[in-house]
C-alpha positions in Angstrom: -32.0 -9.8 2.6 -32.1 -6.2 3.7 -35.7 -5.8 2.5 -36.7 -8.9 4.5 -35.1 -7.3 7.6 -37.0 -4.1 7.0 -40.3 -6.0 6.7 -39.6 -7.9 9.9 -38.9 -4.7 11.7 -42.0 -3.0 10.4 -44.1 -6.0 11.3 -42.7 -6.0 14.9 -43.4 -2.3 15.3 -47.1 -2.7 14.3 -47.5 -5.9 16.3 -45.7 -4.9 19.5 -48.6 -3.1 21.2 -50.9 -6.2 20.9 -48.2 -8.5 22.5 -48.8 -7.0 26.0 -52.3 -5.7 26.5 -51.7 -5.1 30.2 -48.7 -2.9 29.6 -50.3 -0.9 26.9 -53.8 -0.9 28.4 -53.9 -0.4 32.2 -50.5 1.3 32.4 -51.6 4.1 30.1 -55.2 4.6 31.1 -56.1 6.4 27.9 -54.5 7.0 24.5 -52.3 4.2 23.2 -51.6 5.1 19.6 -51.0 8.2 17.6 -50.7 8.7 13.9 -50.7 11.5 11.4 -49.7 13.0 8.1 -47.5 16.1 7.6 -45.9 18.4 5.2 -42.2 19.0 5.8 -39.5 21.5 5.0 -35.9 20.2 4.7 -33.1 22.8 4.3 -30.3 20.8 2.7 -27.1 22.7 3.7 -24.8 20.9 1.3 -24.6 23.9 -1.0 -24.7 27.7 -0.7 -27.4 28.9 -0.7 -29.3 26.0 0.9 -31.6 23.9 -1.2 -35.1 24.2 0.4 -37.2 21.0 -0.1 -40.9 20.5 0.5 -42.5 17.1 0.8 -45.1 14.9 2.4 -44.9 12.2 5.1 -46.7 10.1 7.6 -45.9 8.9 11.2 -47.2 6.4 13.7 -46.4 6.0 17.4 -47.4 3.8 20.3 -47.1 4.7 24.0 -44.7 2.9 26.3 -45.7 5.0 29.3 -48.0 7.9 29.7 -45.4 10.4 28.5 -43.1 8.2 26.5 -43.8 7.0 22.9 -41.9 5.1 20.2 -42.4 6.8 16.9 -41.6 6.0 13.3 -42.0 8.3 10.3 -41.2 8.5 6.6 -41.4 11.4 4.2 -40.5 12.1 0.6 -39.3 15.5 -0.6 -40.1 16.1 -4.2 -40.6 19.9 -4.5 -38.0 22.6 -4.3 -38.8 26.1 -2.9 -37.4 29.2 -4.5 -37.9 32.5 -2.6 -36.9 35.9 -3.9 -37.1 39.2 -2.2 -38.0 42.3 -4.2 -38.6 45.9 -3.2 -42.4 45.4 -3.4 -42.5 42.1 -1.5 -41.5 38.4 -1.4 -42.0 35.9 -4.2 -42.0 32.2 -3.5 -42.4 29.4 -5.9 -42.6 25.6 -5.7 -41.3 23.5 -8.5 -40.7 19.7 -9.0 -37.0 18.8 -8.5 -35.0 16.0 -10.0 -32.8 15.5 -6.8 -35.2 14.1 -4.2 -34.9 13.0 -0.6 -36.5 10.0 1.2 -36.3 10.1 5.0 -37.0 7.2 7.4 -36.6 7.9 11.2 -37.5 6.0 14.3 -37.0 6.8 18.0 -38.5 7.9 21.3 -40.6 11.0 22.0 -41.2 12.5 25.4 -44.3 14.6 26.1 -44.2 17.3 28.8 -47.5 17.4 30.6 -50.8 15.7 29.9 -53.2 18.5 28.9 -54.7 19.3 25.5 -51.5 21.2 24.6 -48.2 19.4 25.1 -44.6 20.3 24.4 -42.3 17.4 23.5 -38.7 16.4 22.6 -37.6 13.6 20.4 -34.4 11.9 19.3 -34.6 9.6 16.2 -32.2 7.7 14.1 -32.6 6.3 10.6 -31.6 7.2 7.1 -31.8 9.8 4.4 -31.7 8.6 0.7 -30.8 10.9 -2.2 -32.1 9.9 -5.6 -32.7 11.5 -9.0 -36.1 11.2 -10.7 -38.2 13.1 -13.2 -41.4 11.0 -12.4 -44.4 12.2 -10.5 -44.4 12.1 -6.7 -46.0 8.7 -6.3 -43.8 6.9 -8.9 -40.7 8.7 -7.6 -41.4 7.6 -4.0 -41.7 4.0 -5.1 -38.4 4.3 -7.0 -36.7 5.9 -4.0 -38.0 3.3 -1.6 -36.7 0.5 -3.8 -33.3 2.2 -4.0 -32.7 2.6 -0.3 -30.4 -0.4 -0.1 -28.6 0.3 -3.3 -28.7 4.1 -3.7 -27.0 7.0 -2.0 -28.3 6.4 1.5 -26.8 7.9 4.6 -27.3 7.3 8.3 -29.3 10.1 9.8 -29.9 11.5 13.4 -32.7 13.8 14.3 -32.9 15.7 17.6 -36.0 17.9 17.7 -38.7 19.6 19.8 -42.2 20.6 19.2 -45.8 21.2 20.3 -49.0 19.5 19.7 -52.6 20.4 20.6 -55.6 18.2 20.7 -59.4 18.6 20.9 -60.5 15.1 21.7 -58.8 12.6 19.4 -58.0 15.2 16.7 -55.0 17.5 16.8 -52.2 19.5 15.1 -48.5 19.1 15.5 -45.5 21.2 14.8 -41.9 20.2 15.3 -38.4 21.3 14.3 -34.9 20.1 14.6 -31.6 19.3 13.1 -31.5 16.3 10.8 -27.8 15.3 10.6 -26.2 12.8 8.2 -22.6 11.8 7.5 -21.0 12.5 4.2 -17.3 13.6 4.5 -18.2 14.8 8.0 -21.5 15.7 9.8 -24.0 17.6 7.6 -26.6 19.7 9.6 -29.9 20.4 8.0 -32.9 22.2 9.4 -36.2 20.2 9.3 -39.7 21.4 10.1 -42.9 19.4 10.0 -46.5 20.4 10.4 -49.8 18.4 10.1 -52.8 16.8 11.7 -52.6 14.0 14.3 -55.1 11.4 15.5 -55.0 9.7 19.0 -56.8 6.5 19.7 
């Protein structure tokens, strides 16, 4: 039942722009959709020191108004970062981790300005799912996706801000914020994403 509801919601999100061509065409006078892939950093502050996760994700958005978008994104954190400071420098290492995070967020994004470089704020809600896996990233992602309704899933909120720059339809985006979830109180976790974007 829950999977069916998720499928209906996803279908609506992808079909909604075509339901009203006048709203999404003439009202915008330009770009209507945006999509991209990104790498993310997630600083899980459940323990001391923090567990620093690295993962991959994708996002898609459609414009409601020239500066307002509705955006959905999902990412999977399957690597852990270990950083050590020595007298002769800093050493950092990425290793596969058994404890992994799957994030799904959806919400509005507001762009300041209309030039090739834009600052923005966003506020999203969704979930973060914690799972244990020793599989490769692709198989682990499928297992985590299948376990969202039955695994250790928490409601998440993400207020963030960022900047994106475009040359024509191709651009880069950087954003950062606090991904909060509830588990015996509010848990605050730093989240940063960076990657290429396309507008069309």
